[in-house]
C-alpha positions, 0 to 999 in steps of 0.5 A: 683078099679078105673081102673075097673070102667074105664074099664067098661065104655070103654067096653060099648063104644067098638063099638065107637072105632071099628067104629072110632067114637072116640078113647080110650083117648077121652073116658078117657076124657069123663069118667073123665069129667063125674066123675068130674062133678057129686057129688062124691058118692063112693070111685072112684068118691072121688079119681078122684075128689081129684087126677085128674084135667081136662082142656079142650079148646073150640076146644075140646082139653083136658089136664088131670093132676094129682094133686099129685104124686099119681094122676100122677101115676093114670093118667098114669095108666088110659092113658096106659090102654086106649091105650092098650085097643084100641090096643087090640080091633083093633088087634082083628079086624085085626086078623079077616082079611085075609092078601090078604084083604090088597092088591089092 
């Protein structure tokens, strides 16, 4: 349920990953920040509020921490999903390139 909500968000921003405007992990941070900063209205929002904590410094670096063992498992699953989605998108982009396109 939570991975599905995040997957919808990350798929809407697929072009930002392809154009190198952002990374999937930064999108994960933005999504968590968005969910945490609003009043929880559904089960996804309530679980994220209860299980995940987000810390960010002035430089824009962030730390996502699970508040409990289940929260740590959730953070790990979201992080791994973000990385695998980014690798999938970029590998599809590379599949479209010819091998000679990488030579000088």
